C-alpha positions in Angstrom: 0.0 0.0 0.0 1.1 3.5 -0.7 0.5 6.7 1.3 0.5 9.9 -0.7 1.2 13.4 0.8 -0.7 16.1 -1.0 -0.5 19.9 -0.4 -2.9 22.5 -1.6 -1.6 25.9 -2.7 -4.0 28.9 -2.5 -7.0 26.7 -1.9 -6.9 25.4 -5.5 -5.8 22.0 -6.5 -3.7 19.5 -4.5 -0.1 18.7 -5.5 1.6 15.5 -4.7 4.7 16.0 -2.6 5.7 12.6 -1.3 4.6 9.0 -1.4 5.3 6.5 1.5 4.9 2.8 1.4 2.8 1.3 4.3 2.3 -2.4 5.0 -1.6 -2.4 4.8 -4.7 -0.4 4.6 -4.8 2.6 6.9 -7.9 2.6 9.1 -7.1 5.7 11.2 -4.5 8.4 11.1 -3.6 11.8 12.5 -0.8 14.4 12.3 1.4 14.9 15.3 4.2 17.4 14.6 6.5 16.1 11.8 5.1 12.6 12.3 2.0 10.9 11.2 0.3 8.3 13.5 -1.2 5.4 11.5 -3.7 2.7 12.6 -3.0 -0.3 10.4 -4.7 -3.6 11.0 -4.6 -3.8 14.7 -1.4 -1.9 15.3 -0.3 1.7 15.6 2.7 3.0 13.7 4.5 6.4 13.6 5.9 7.5 10.2 8.3 10.4 9.9 7.1 12.8 7.2 10.7 13.9 6.4 12.6 10.6 6.4 9.8 8.1 5.9 11.0 6.0 8.8 8.3 3.7 10.2 8.2 2.9 13.9 5.7 0.5 15.6 4.0 1.8 18.8 1.8 -0.9 20.2 -1.3 -3.0 19.4 -4.8 -1.6 19.3 -6.3 -4.5 21.3 -8.3 -7.6 20.4 -11.7 -6.1 19.7 -11.7 -2.5 18.5 -10.1 -1.3 15.3 -7.3 1.4 15.6 -8.5 4.8 16.8 -6.2 7.8 16.6 -7.4 11.1 18.1 -5.2 14.2 18.0 -5.3 16.5 21.1 -5.0 20.3 21.2 -1.7 20.0 23.1 -0.1 18.1 20.2 -0.3 14.7 21.9 -2.4 11.7 20.7 -5.1 9.6 22.3 -4.8 6.0 21.0 -7.6 3.6 21.6 -6.9 0.1 22.9 -10.3 -1.7 23.4 -12.1 0.4 26.1 -8.9 2.3 27.1 -7.6 5.5 25.7 -3.9 5.8 26.0 -2.1 9.2 25.9 1.2 9.3 23.9 3.5 12.0 22.8 4.4 12.9 19.2 7.0 10.1 19.0 4.6 7.5 20.3 6.0 7.3 23.8 3.6 6.7 26.7 2.7 9.5 29.1 2.9 8.1 32.6 -0.3 9.4 34.1 -2.3 9.6 31.0 -5.2 7.1 30.1 -9.0 7.1 29.9 -11.1 4.1 30.8 -14.4 4.1 28.9 -17.4 2.0 30.0 -17.4 0.3 26.6 -15.3 0.2 23.5 -15.7 3.5 21.7 -16.3 3.6 18.0 -15.0 7.2 17.7 -13.8 9.9 19.9 -13.8 13.7 19.5 -12.2 16.3 21.8 -13.9 19.4 23.1 -11.4 20.9 25.5 -11.2 20.0 28.3 -13.4 16.9 27.6 -13.2 13.8 25.4 -16.5 12.7 23.9 -16.8 9.0 22.9 -19.4 7.3 20.8 -20.4 4.1 22.5 -23.0 1.5 21.3 -25.6 2.6 23.9 -24.8 6.2 24.8 -22.4 9.0 24.3 -19.9 9.3 27.2 -18.1 12.5 28.2 -15.0 12.3 30.4 -12.3 14.8 31.5 -9.0 14.8 29.8 -7.3 15.5 33.1 -6.2 12.6 35.3 -7.9 10.6 36.6 -10.3 11.2 33.7 -13.5 11.1 35.7 -16.9 10.6 34.1 -18.5 14.0 33.6 -21.8 13.1 31.8 -23.6 10.4 30.0 -26.0 11.2 27.1 -28.4 8.4 26.2 -28.3 8.2 22.4 -28.5 4.8 20.9 -27.0 3.9 17.5 -25.1 7.1 17.0 -23.6 6.9 13.6 -21.1 9.7 13.8 -19.7 12.5 16.0 -18.6 15.7 14.4 -16.8 18.5 16.2 -17.4 22.2 15.5 -16.2 25.3 17.2 -19.0 25.6 19.8 -20.7 22.3 19.9 -20.6 18.6 18.8 -23.0 17.1 16.3 -24.3 13.5 16.9 -25.9 11.9 13.8 -28.4 9.0 14.1 -30.0 7.0 11.4 -32.9 9.6 10.9 -31.9 12.6 13.1 -29.1 14.8 14.2 -28.5 16.1 17.8 -26.4 19.0 18.9 -24.4 18.6 22.1 -24.1 22.2 23.5 -21.6 22.8 26.3 -22.9 24.2 29.6 -21.5 27.7 30.4 -18.1 27.5 32.0 -19.2 29.3 35.1 -22.0 26.8 35.7 -19.6 23.9 35.0 -17.2 25.3 37.6 -19.9 25.4 40.2 -21.0 21.9 39.4 -17.5 20.5 39.4 -16.7 22.2 42.7 -19.9 21.0 44.3 -19.1 17.4 43.2 -15.5 17.6 44.5 -13.9 17.7 41.1 -11.6 20.6 42.1 -8.8 19.9 39.6 -11.3 20.0 36.7 -12.9 23.1 38.1 -9.5 24.9 38.3 -8.8 23.8 34.7 -12.0 25.3 33.5 -11.2 28.6 35.3 -8.3 29.1 32.9 -10.9 29.0 30.0 -12.7 32.0 31.3 -12.6 35.1 29.1 -9.6 37.4 29.8 -11.9 40.3 30.5 -13.2 38.5 33.6 -9.8 38.4 35.3 -11.2 39.5 38.7 -13.9 36.9 38.6 -11.5 34.3 37.5 -9.1 35.1 40.4 -11.9 35.0 42.9 -13.2 31.7 41.6 -9.7 30.2 41.6 -9.0 31.4 45.1 -12.4 30.1 46.3 -11.8 26.7 44.7 -8.3 26.5 46.1 -9.6 27.2 49.6 -12.3 24.7 49.4 -10.0 22.2 47.9 -7.5 22.9 50.7 -10.2 22.3 53.3 -11.2 19.1 51.6 -7.7 17.8 51.6 -7.1 19.0 55.2 -10.2 17.1 56.3 -9.0 14.0 54.6 -5.5 14.0 56.1 -3.6 15.3 53.1 -2.1 18.2 55.0 0.8 19.1 52.8 -1.4 19.1 49.7 -3.9 21.2 51.6 -1.1 23.7 52.4 -0.2 24.0 48.7 -3.8 24.8 47.9 -4.0 27.5 50.6 -0.7 28.9 49.2 -2.2 29.0 45.7 -5.3 30.8 47.1 -3.0 33.6 48.3 -4.6 33.8 51.7 -3.0 35.3 54.7 -1.1 32.9 57.0 -3.6 33.9 59.7 -6.3 32.2 57.8 -4.3 28.9 57.7 -3.3 29.3 61.4 -7.0 29.5 62.3 -7.1 25.8 61.5 -4.7 25.3 64.5 -6.6 26.6 67.5 -4.1 25.3 70.0 -1.4 27.6 68.7 -1.1 30.9 70.6 -0.7 33.9 68.4 0.2 37.5 69.2 -2.7 40.0 69.6 -2.2 42.3 66.6 -4.7 44.3 64.5 -4.3 41.9 61.6 -5.7 38.9 63.5 -9.3 38.4 62.6 -9.2 40.8 59.7 -9.8 39.0 56.4 -11.0 41.9 54.3 -9.2 40.8 51.2 -10.4 37.3 51.8 -14.0 38.4 52.2 -13.8 40.4 49.0 -12.7 37.3 47.2 -15.4 35.3 48.8 -18.1 37.9 47.7 -16.9 37.6 44.1 -16.9 33.8 44.3 -20.4 33.7 46.0 -21.9 35.0 42.8 -21.4 31.7 41.1 -20.8 29.2 43.9 -21.8 28.2 47.4 -18.3 28.3 48.8 -19.2 29.9 52.1 -21.8 27.3 53.0 -19.2 24.5 52.5 -16.6 26.4 54.5 -19.1 26.7 57.4 -19.8 23.0 57.0 -16.0 22.3 57.2 -15.7 24.3 60.4 -18.3 22.1 62.0 -16.5 19.0 60.8 -13.3 20.3 62.3 -14.8 20.1 65.8 -16.3 16.6 65.2 -12.9 14.8 65.7 -13.7 13.8 69.3 -15.1 10.5 68.1 -11.6 9.4 67.0 -9.1 7.7 69.3 -6.5 9.9 71.1 -3.7 8.1 69.3 -5.2 8.9 65.9 -5.9 12.5 66.9 -2.3 12.8 68.0 -1.0 11.4 64.8 -3.3 13.7 62.7 -2.1 16.7 64.8 1.6 15.8 64.3 1.2 15.4 60.5 -0.8 18.6 60.3 1.9 20.5 62.2 4.6 19.0 60.0 2.7 20.4 57.0 2.2 23.7 58.7 6.0 24.0 59.4 6.8 23.5 55.7 4.1 26.0 54.7 5.4 28.6 57.1 9.0 28.1 56.1 8.0 28.5 52.5 6.2 31.8 53.2 8.8 33.1 55.7 11.5 34.5 53.3 9.1 36.9 51.6 7.5 38.1 54.8 10.8 38.6 56.6 12.2 40.6 53.7 9.2 42.9 53.7 9.4 43.3 57.5 13.2 44.1 57.2 12.4 46.7 54.5 9.9 48.4 56.8 12.5 48.6 59.5 15.1 50.0 57.1 12.7 52.6 55.8 11.9 53.7 59.3 15.6 54.0 60.3 16.3 56.1 57.2 13.3 58.3 57.7 14.3 58.8 61.4 17.8 59.8 60.4 16.5 62.3 57.8 14.0 63.7 60.4 16.8 64.0 62.9 19.1 65.8 60.5 16.3 68.2 59.7 15.7 69.0 63.4 19.5 69.7 63.7 19.4 72.2 60.9 16.3 74.0 62.1 18.2 76.3 64.5 20.0 77.8 61.6 16.8 78.6 59.8 14.5 81.6 60.3 12.1 81.0 63.2 8.5 80.4 62.2 5.4 80.0 64.3 5.5 76.8 66.3 3.1 74.4 64.6 3.2 70.8 65.6 3.4 68.5 62.7 1.0 65.6 62.8 2.9 62.3 63.1 2.5 60.1 60.1 1.5 56.5 61.0 3.7 54.0 59.4 2.3 50.7 58.5 3.8 47.8 60.4 1.6 45.1 58.8 4.7 43.2 57.5 6.3 43.2 60.9 3.2 42.1 62.6 2.8 39.3 60.0 6.4 38.3 60.6 5.7 38.3 64.3 2.7 36.0 63.9 4.6 33.7 61.5 7.8 33.3 63.6 5.8 32.8 66.8 3.6 30.1 65.3 6.5 28.5 63.5 8.5 28.2 66.7 5.5 26.5 68.5 5.0 24.1 65.6 8.7 23.2 65.5 8.7 22.4 69.2 5.4 20.5 69.1 6.9 18.3 66.3 10.1 17.8 68.3 12.2 19.8 65.9 14.0 21.7 68.6 17.2 22.1 66.5 15.2 23.8 63.9 13.7 26.1 66.5 17.2 27.0 67.8 18.3 27.8 64.2 15.3 30.0 63.8 16.2 32.0 66.9 19.8 32.3 66.0 19.0 34.2 62.9 16.8 37.3 62.3 13.4 36.5 63.8 10.3 38.3 65.1 9.2 35.8 67.7 6.9 37.2 70.4 9.0 37.0 73.6 6.2 36.6 76.1 4.2 34.0 74.2 7.2 31.9 73.3 8.7 32.1 76.8 5.4 30.9 78.4 5.0 28.2 75.7 8.6 26.9 76.1 8.4 26.9 79.9 5.1 24.9 79.6 6.8 22.4 77.2 10.0 22.3 79.3 12.1 22.8 76.2 14.9 24.6 77.9 17.5 24.5 75.1 15.2 26.6 72.9 14.3 28.8 75.8 17.9 29.5 76.4 18.4 30.5 72.8 15.2 32.7 73.0 16.8 34.6 75.9 20.1 34.8 74.1 18.6 36.2 70.9 16.7 38.9 73.0 19.9 39.8 75.0 18.2 38.5 78.2 21.5 37.0 79.3 20.8 37.4 83.1 17.6 35.4 82.8 19.4 32.8 80.6 22.2 32.4 83.1 19.8 32.1 86.0 17.9 29.4 84.1 21.2 27.6 83.3 22.3 27.6 86.9 19.0 26.2 88.0 19.1 23.5 85.3 22.7 22.5 86.2 21.8 22.3 89.8 18.7 20.1 89.1 20.8 17.9 86.8 22.9 16.8 89.8 19.9 15.7 91.8 19.2 12.0 92.2 15.9 12.3 90.3 17.4 13.7 87.2 17.8 11.3 84.3 21.1 10.6 82.6 20.2 12.5 79.4 19.2 15.6 81.4 22.4 15.5 83.4 24.5 15.1 80.2 22.7 18.0 78.5 23.0 20.5 81.3 26.5 20.7 82.9 28.7 23.5 84.2 30.6 23.6 80.8 27.4 25.0 79.3 27.5 28.0 81.5 31.2 28.6 80.6 30.4 28.4 76.9 27.4 30.8 77.3 29.7 33.3 79.2 32.4 33.2 76.5 31.0 35.7 74.0 29.9 38.0 76.9 33.4 38.5 78.3 34.1 41.4 76.0 30.6 43.0 76.0 29.6 42.7 79.7 32.4 41.5 81.9 30.6 42.4 85.1 27.7 40.1 84.2 30.2 37.4 83.5 31.8 37.8 86.9 28.4 37.8 88.7 27.4 34.6 86.8 30.7 32.8 87.1 30.8 32.1 90.8 28.8 28.9 90.5 31.2 27.4 87.9 34.3 28.9 89.5 33.5 26.7 92.6 32.8 23.6 90.6 35.0 23.9 87.5 37.7 26.4 88.4 40.3 25.5 85.8 37.9 26.0 82.9 36.6 29.2 84.3 40.0 30.7 84.8 40.9 29.6 81.2 37.8 31.4 80.1 38.9 34.6 81.8 42.4 34.3 80.4 41.4 33.4 76.8 38.8 36.2 76.6 41.1 38.8 78.2 38.8 39.7 81.1 40.8 42.3 83.2 42.5 40.4 86.0 42.3 43.3 88.4 38.6 43.4 87.9 38.2 39.7 88.5 40.3 39.8 91.6 38.5 42.8 93.0 35.1 41.2 92.5 36.2 37.9 94.0 37.8 39.7 97.0 34.5 41.4 97.7 31.9 38.7 96.9 33.8 35.4 97.1 37.0 35.7 99.1 37.3 31.9 99.4 37.7 31.7 95.6 40.3 34.5 95.3 43.3 32.4 96.0 42.0 29.7 93.7 41.7 32.2 90.9 45.2 33.7 91.4 46.8 30.3 91.7 45.3 29.0 88.4 46.0 32.3 86.7 49.6 32.1 87.8 50.0 28.6 86.5 48.1 29.0 83.3 49.3 32.4 82.1 52.3 32.2 79.9 53.3 35.8 80.7 52.7 35.6 84.4 50.6 38.0 86.4 51.3 41.6 87.4 53.1 42.4 90.6 50.0 43.6 92.4 48.3 40.3 91.9 51.4 38.4 92.9 51.6 40.4 96.1 47.9 39.7 96.7 48.4 36.0 96.3 51.4 35.9 98.7 49.5 38.0 101.2 46.6 35.5 101.1 49.0 32.6 101.6 50.8 34.4 104.4 47.5 35.2 106.3 46.5 31.6 106.2 49.9 30.4 107.3 50.0 32.9 110.2 46.6 31.7 111.4 47.9 28.2 111.2 51.1 29.1 113.0 49.2 30.8 115.9 47.1 27.7 116.4 50.1 25.3 116.5 52.0 27.7 118.8 49.2 27.9 121.3 49.1 24.1 121.2 52.8 23.9 121.7 53.3 21.9 118.4 55.0 24.5 116.3 58.2 23.7 114.5 59.9 25.5 111.6 60.2 22.1 109.9 56.4 21.7 110.0 54.7 22.3 106.6 51.1 22.6 105.6 49.9 22.6 102.0 49.4 26.4 102.2 52.9 26.9 103.5 54.3 24.8 100.7 52.4 27.1 98.3 53.8 30.2 100.0 57.4 29.0 99.8 57.0 27.9 96.2 55.4 31.2 95.2 58.1 33.2 97.1 60.9 31.2 95.3 59.4 31.3 91.7 58.2 34.9 91.7 59.6 38.3 92.5 56.7 40.8 92.0 55.6 40.9 95.7 56.5 43.6 98.2 59.1 42.1 100.5 59.0 45.1 103.0 55.3 44.5 103.8 55.8 40.7 104.0 58.8 40.9 106.3 57.0 43.2 108.7 54.2 40.6 109.1 56.6 37.7 109.8 57.0 36.7 113.5 60.4 37.2 115.1 60.8 33.6 116.2 59.4 31.5 113.3 59.0 31.2 109.5 62.7 31.6 109.0 62.6 29.8 105.7 60.2 32.3 104.3 62.4 35.1 105.7 65.5 33.6 104.1 63.8 33.4 100.7 62.8 37.1 100.9 66.3 38.1 102.0 67.5 36.3 98.9 65.1 38.2 96.7 66.6 41.4 98.2 70.1 40.2 97.5 70.7 39.9 101.2 72.5 36.6 100.7 74.5 36.6 103.9 71.4 36.9 106.0 69.6 34.3 104.0 72.5 31.8 104.4 72.8 32.5 108.1 69.1 31.7 108.6 69.5 28.4 106.7 72.5 27.4 108.7 71.9 28.7 112.2 68.2 29.0 112.5 66.9 26.2 110.3 70.0 24.0 110.7 69.8 23.0 107.1 73.2 23.2 105.5 72.1 21.4 102.5 69.5 24.1 101.8 72.2 26.7 102.2 74.4 24.9 99.6 71.4 24.6 97.2 70.7 28.3 97.7 74.3 29.1 96.8 74.0 26.9 93.7 70.9 28.7 92.5 72.3 32.1 93.1 75.6 31.2 91.3 73.8 29.7 88.3 71.4 32.6 88.0 74.2 35.2 88.3 77.0 33.4 86.5 77.6 36.5 84.3 77.8 38.8 87.3 81.2 38.8 89.0 79.7 39.8 92.4 77.8 36.6 92.6 81.0 34.5 92.7 81.4 35.3 96.4 78.3 33.5 97.4 80.2 30.3 98.4 82.8 32.4 100.2 79.9 34.0 102.2 78.8 30.5 103.3 82.3 29.6 104.3 82.5 32.7 106.5 79.2 31.6 108.2 80.5 28.1 108.7 83.8 29.3 110.2 82.4 32.2 112.2 79.0 30.9 113.3 78.6 32.8 116.5 79.3 36.2 115.0 77.0 35.6 112.1 74.1 34.5 114.4 74.6 37.5 116.6 74.6 39.8 113.6 71.3 38.3 112.4 69.7 38.7 115.7 70.8 42.4 115.8 69.4 43.1 112.3 66.3 40.9 112.2 64.2 44.0 111.4 63.6 43.9 107.6 65.6 46.2 105.4 63.9 48.2 102.7 63.9 46.3 99.4 65.3 49.3 97.5 68.7 48.7 99.2 70.3 45.8 97.5 73.0 45.2 100.1 72.9 44.5 103.8 73.4 47.6 106.0 76.9 47.8 107.2 77.9 47.7 110.9 77.8 51.2 112.6 81.2 52.6 112.9 80.5 53.1 116.6 80.1 49.3 117.2 82.5 48.1 119.8 84.7 45.3 118.6 87.7 43.7 120.1 90.9 44.4 118.2 91.2 46.4 115.0 91.9 43.4 112.8 88.9 41.5 114.1 86.7 44.5 113.5 87.9 44.7 109.9 87.1 41.0 109.4 83.5 41.4 110.6 83.0 44.3 108.2 84.4 42.1 105.4 82.0 39.3 106.3 79.0 41.6 106.2 80.1 43.2 102.9 81.3 40.0 101.4 78.7 40.2 98.6 80.2 43.5 97.3 83.9 42.7 98.2 86.3 41.2 95.8 89.2 39.4 97.6 92.6 39.4 96.0 95.6 37.3 96.9 97.7 40.3 96.7 95.8 42.2 99.4 97.4 43.5 102.5 96.7 40.3 104.5 97.3 37.9 101.7 100.1 36.3 103.5 98.3 35.6 106.7 95.4 33.3 107.7 92.2 35.0 109.0 92.6 32.8 112.1 96.0 34.3 113.0 96.3 36.6 115.9 92.6 36.4 117.0 90.7 33.8 119.1 88.3 32.3 116.7 86.8 30.2 119.5 85.5 33.4 121.0 82.8 33.3 118.2 81.7 29.8 119.2 82.4 26.4 117.7 83.1 26.5 114.0 81.4 24.2 111.4 84.7 22.8 110.0 83.2 19.6 108.6 80.5 21.5 106.7 83.2 23.9 105.4 85.4 21.1 104.2 82.5 19.3 102.5 81.6 22.5 100.7 85.2 23.0 99.6 85.4 19.4 98.3 82.1 19.7 96.4 82.4 23.2 95.0 86.1 23.5 94.6 85.7 24.8 91.1 83.5 27.7 92.2 85.5 29.0 95.1 88.7 31.1 95.1 91.2 28.7 96.7 93.5 31.3 98.2 90.6 33.1 99.9 89.3 29.8 101.2 92.6 28.8 102.7 93.0 32.1 104.5 89.6 31.5 106.2 90.5 28.1 107.5 92.0 27.7 111.0 95.7 27.1 111.4 95.2 23.7 112.9 93.4 22.4 109.9 95.0 19.1 108.8 96.3 18.9 105.3 94.8 15.4 105.0 91.3 16.9 105.4 92.0 19.3 102.5 93.0 16.5 100.0 89.6 16.3 98.4 89.7 20.1 97.9 93.3 20.7 97.0 93.8 17.7 94.7 91.2 18.7 92.0 92.0 22.4 92.5 95.8 21.8 91.9 95.1 19.4 89.1 92.9 22.0 87.4 95.4 24.7 88.1 98.3 22.7 86.6 96.2 21.8 83.6 95.4 25.4 83.0 99.1 26.3 83.4 100.1 23.7 80.8 97.4 25.0 78.4 98.5 28.5 78.8 102.2 27.5 78.2 101.1 25.7 75.0 99.2 28.7 73.8 102.1 30.9 74.6 104.5 28.8 72.6 102.1 28.6 69.7 101.7 32.4 69.7 105.5 32.8 69.9 106.0 30.4 66.9 103.4 32.2 64.9 105.2 35.5 65.6 108.5 34.1 64.4 106.8 32.8 61.2 105.4 36.3 60.5 108.8 37.9 61.1 110.4 35.4 58.7 107.9 36.1 56.0 108.4 39.8 56.4 112.1 39.4 56.1 111.8 37.4 52.9 109.5 39.9 51.4 111.8 42.7 52.2 114.6 40.9 50.3 112.7 41.1 47.0 114.6 42.7 44.0 113.0 44.8 41.3 114.8 45.8 38.2 113.9 49.2 36.7 115.1 50.0 33.2 114.2 52.4 30.5 111.3 50.2 29.3 109.6 49.8 32.7 106.0 51.2 32.4 103.5 52.4 35.0 100.6 50.0 35.2 98.2 52.9 35.9 99.2 55.7 33.6 101.1 53.5 31.1 104.0 55.9 31.0 107.7 55.2 31.5 108.9 55.2 35.1 112.4 56.5 34.2 113.8 58.3 37.3 110.5 59.0 39.0 109.6 57.7 42.4 107.8 54.4 42.1 105.8 51.8 44.1 105.5 48.1 43.7 102.5 46.0 44.6 102.8 42.9 46.9 102.9 40.5 44.0 106.4 41.9 43.1 105.6 42.5 39.5 103.2 45.4 39.2 105.1 48.8 39.0 103.4 52.2 39.3 104.5 55.8 39.8 104.3 56.7 43.4 102.1 59.7 42.4 99.7 57.5 40.5 99.6 55.1 43.4 98.7 57.9 45.9 96.0 59.2 43.5 94.5 55.8 43.1 94.4 55.4 46.9 92.6 58.7 47.3 90.0 57.8 44.7 89.3 54.5 46.4 88.9 56.4 49.8 86.4 58.8 48.2 84.3 56.0 46.6 84.2 54.1 49.9 82.9 57.1 51.7 80.2 57.7 49.1 79.1 54.1 49.3 78.8 54.3 53.1 76.6 57.5 52.8 74.3 55.7 50.3 73.8 52.8 52.7 
């Protein structure tokens, strides 16, 4: 079989353009774009009008012949027995497209938006929209043919012709809406004439609302919200479906003027209001359902509401923000005008009426955010509620606060307080929650959620903006979590003086804890005032403890308490405290170790060593003290006498002890040395007097073996035993252990004449060995230097013996002229000859260039 393509030009005759071969007789066909759909035998085929390619689609069924019906959208309706299948221009199935007829149609015509089928017993009209519901049945038997015209459809019988006239679109919309066919009714609204745009918008809005109510009543909450959104109603209308949500009292609540106008327009052609009232009655008839079912329905409805409000939120918040911006700009302009008024000519004082600025957008944002927060909490989406509060929001504070307290959602309540700068209320709530979490009745999840660390994290951003509030609120965590709290103060740079002053006034028991941790955690240390404050606190506690033990008769200077250990450690490791004030507070007969440490900080080393040796009887501490001072002041020559001072104390104990007792009153810290003995002090013998002065001033005195008494021992001529028993063993042990840090000659002059040489072996042996080694090294160095000197002299002698021959051809290397009888100079290489004048000029030029380069630098 052949298929010919004919084209008519100008309405005259047809001209054959193409001819296609088909496998059999074509029973039905229709154009679809560049393709032609053919019904051949019991199959459908698509033939391309350009290439002639033939493609099979599917079978037409067992009973009915092929039926191809073109649609206004360019698609095709293909019959398959009693089913009409929608396909696109290429013959591919459309997923949700098919019509199920009550019988096999003989033919089908399309009158948008309906498909009219000729069946054996009647004419059936169905919607083209899924699910293609039955619209109407016209009882006409034995219809021979259906013919479509612009405004109606003709149905021809054997002896008569009927015209099927469409009902007016407005009436169809009312009927479809009343029967619940909302999708079809909305589709018909689009066919209304353009001049009835207001009526069309009103009808669509009314249908969307009724459709939304219908879906909401049947549990399709998300689809219902989509319909309400398409109806363009205010969110207050949707929120009225949720009576258990508390909304702010604003003038927009209860006002639905726009909505009523739309309903008035819609009432002209529908009974929408009656059905809305009927729905409101159905809304309150849910008591018959089980509580579990009601709870599930309420949860699903709230989930849909959350999505609806989140979708609406961006636009409403933007409008509210624009209102605020306009008011701020207007206020700034008004303020600038007021400032410029004094410079203008004075006019009669007339009060300007204040213009009322609309705040509808902000009130709407207030309603939206307040209801959204409640819906999120009711659906257990607390993280979403917290994110809402972290950003720009218009939540009503009072309503949300009462609601969150009722629901015990404290995390969201804390964020509500934070977003409204109600930090004091938030911290009070946090303290209460943390305290409750420690009770026996609190569950593990509650205890894990609320802990002291939460308070610290809440305080962190407030340290810079409101440090006083941070201090007031940190007492609770400072007692329970001191290290983290101090770390907070340090990391956020809260003024240390402010913290210390506040604690001193309101929590003195925490003051020392704060200063201790600050001293241990701060890399740069703490300022002297705070160091002095900490030491004074330690000392006060130690003095109280000392008085108790003294009254009980149990005091000993070798008794230590934890606080005393802290005091000693702080005194040794820091130097910012006021030694004058501390020394005045020390008792005369106790706490000698603390006194010795402070004397050491004042460079009163002789006093410090005397206390260690004679009061504390701790020679090992005295040696350790000398080691520390020597190592700290290794670069200072005066510190090298520290061991000699200890030797003096060992070998003159009675005099040193007496001197300490006479001068136990503290010396001002600004005087680095110990006050010298008054010249009027009575001493026995001029030489012994000189020795005592030397012992006191040993720190500032440098002993020399070539001094006036270098040839005599300090024990000669005077009765050393008059000063008490000497500590010879300790002195010898010191000499044997620290021989490399003590001047040997000075030490030997201090020793008694009856000291045995055998006792000095451990001191003299390494000292002499070291001295001999140094002497040998110095001799080697001397000989090396002497040899190098001789080599230089030899080299100089050889260079002075160099011979230069000057003849008539000798040229100057600088001016390139003959040298002749002129004075000349020769360079060290022995070959380069120059005029002496040229050499001097070249040296001057080099000097000038060098000076210029230095200036440029």
